[in-house]
Phi, psi and omega in degrees: 000139183284141176283161181295326180293325178292320177297316179299316180297318179297319178294322177299316179298315180298319180292320182293320183267352181074041181259164175051045175084357177275146170277162179293137179241150172283165178295328178294316179295320177296319178299319178296319181298320184256009180058048179233158175284160177300321180297320180292321177297317178302315180297318180293317180289333181299327178299333179264358182077013185285332181291344183279333182208158176240142178249127175247109187063238177258010187253133178277138181233136181245146166284166180300313179299326179289321183294318182290344178273352179290130183295336183272351184264127189285336182276128186240007176234144180294322182299313180295317180298316180294325176296318179296323178290313182296329179271000175084009179283334173234128179274135180215159176252139178273113184275359181275141176288334179270116183296339179281335178265123185254112174240087186283144171236132182245127177293141181301322179297322178292320177298321178292321177300316178297321179299318177295319177294324178299318177300319178296320179297316179297322177294323180293330178299320177297316179297321179300313180297321178296318180294317180297326181277338184290124182288349179274355177253139178243140167285165180301312179299321180293322182293319180294340179272353179288132183295330183276347183266125189286336183275123184247359181250131177296323180297314179296318180298317178296322177297316179298322178292314181294330178279352179084010180281336174232128178276135181217161177253129179269116181258012180286145175264355180253137177289345182275339183236156177239134175232089186277144170235135183242132177288146182302320179299322179292320178296319179294321177300317180296316179299319180296322179293325177293316181295328177296319183288339184279000000 
């Protein structure tokens, strides 16, 4: 026969995970139900490994400190992870009732989506280095200094790129700045279109 403490622990697990018709409860709410402190509930749930993750439906959810400790997740500092969340690169839910206090939880599927995007970023770094080394690509300042290229102002060149009149590759890692590189063939195509109009 099960002891009452074992039944209580099983009920705590069900309440924490939202199983058997229970909605998900915080550790504080579970503590109030069983007249225990939040820390004692944490200790009891820790034996089951419940403090390490929360399950929402069939989806695993991590707190920020738990996520950075995952061996498969590339971000290893809370500051970087929170910046990624605050800038919208990783979607997370704030589990705090106080909107000023941020206790983010990240769904495992979202972490995996970011991981796939991270792989693309690492692949793009290789492409960035290849473009920078390729003699057929010009940075905007280098292109305006070419004697055969008619545009001599960086402002005008950037306007032409933004208007889509010249195709360029943005190699900037910051969303606030643009570092365009233009392939020589594209620059020649633009010069040819100008000469047609003249």
